[in-house]
Steps between C-alpha positions, in 0.01 A plus 500: 500500500769225512789575263540241228865436604408421860206284381736301281754471780242365744365269240845355457540465872173320557479314166627215727251214464195681611186474285436818301207626710714476814787685338260769394369540853846522644597757241213725601553475871877490526569772243309753697671392817857618413532842658816693443606865490225633717234260383543519130567180299854395409664796338846549634793337322617324818158347564464398134844336515423298808162374367627438144804314633278292737272412205764419251778344711550145627349406825784628723519844335489708813824345641664423159465840337550749782739517783319414830540848642366664178212277406248713691487790739638390833370612843807479719469397862874516579485831684188410700426265789362244258713207373660555165495264200814355342496293179734195519581254227422518129147596390310243304668211697384285781770655726371856465371656827406840628620490862413758763742660750449723797706812586764286672540279194312202650292288263133530589162383370287739291192301611571506874734793566338770294214661697151478356447879525689826473283756677154492338627315192592144435837362388500303177780265398523524118551154349411560134545840327236632269545375138720206601448129458734319736291348781693626804376434851596501863632155576290410800684172565858623462711643782449874532236486224686665212324579176572244232353389164232237536562158343257269322587151388866572548499819287497875588151631488387790273165649441381452134462876475611796715315598810372854472537607862768477773431185695620393835409418859413655835755404766389348828176355351412139435204324343457207731381176313318390822280813500206407267265753357124471460292455191607845369848351476390154385614355834861556407798532729795736473784437247780486760671813374522870596214718362553606141495866393426641151639856491299676232717816451688607193865434592677169463694429821801270556449152645610510860392863562306580808244771435222661694155435358140576574252214470188596315321167454538128447392196292452157648660277242451125537797325346509115496256491791685755719421859589767731349405855591610772259515835679483792256715789617674814376847607596591822678624742235280383219337806326156356592585418860298768658204445268461124536385417850246220448408241249235730348780752408718252303310492171434870516868582486647183344208371287478127448741407772268298729369288212846479355645353820212258539523367145881478495499279811196308379673385179873508558542131563288372217789484249641220719170306468367600840139616553414862542512637850181611675423776754307499823237748608338470157811647338448833668802720563463578876573846634793643701334427841457132403853474372639644827299241691656224288847642573433522866368148512794350310744700716349322796549167323868589444540585868366161593732337242808681644396440852457123447121493548456404133657209310792622292568178313791567259474880522804689629383727782824581692465586862222717647661818653471511880211713624 
């Protein structure tokens, strides 16, 4: 049973400009897709604080209300072989960046210099922490591809309500616009970005963190006529990590998550007057094996991009390392 306080909070979040039936649908799906504390609904004071603050605060709450290093739970990469993130500039400004540096202090690209895999798991670059609203993303056209806040019509971009999962990208992948899908994808090409990841676990994680995740499925979102894959994954260390191994396990352990993700991404642009997004493959959430094939294919597209066999356009791709 959804607690009244959470129901009211979610209703405030999604009151937006959605019609009442849509808000009702989102309440039912998203409320059951908020796992914390071993799978129970929001109960700890810290989780309640983060969600309540996100619901009540102005758009830039995550950066305005909490110090960057304390906003979520960081996964440090400083002592590993992976590049480490470093915030630079003032949050909530057009100058703010999360740059990445290697062990020698050299500025590197999270898109190109972080390996796709760590052992049997995949590396995920966290762009947007769970419960936050600032639309942060890897800047694919800027030198060294730092994470920055997206702009729209000259203004910093924010979601109209918080996203309920950690959101980010898989390094060394690329959705090639020249690769066009069949009827199951409405004949759409790639969106010219790295593959997106929706991490479904219970812990908010800092933007810029690099964490190991296990893909368990994917959704083929079609956004503005482009394929925008959403890989569903769970981070190493999540209480349900060993229990969730494929798409069929997700709703068993985190009920409502698959529908919640689909509906959030279907409707999230409508407050700006845009149409709802649609999904390929008859809206089916594809399984782990399918998701890994998508990742493998888009990794191949990235290799072609870096090697000069694909048209980069305005993308910053650096130099392909010597074989």
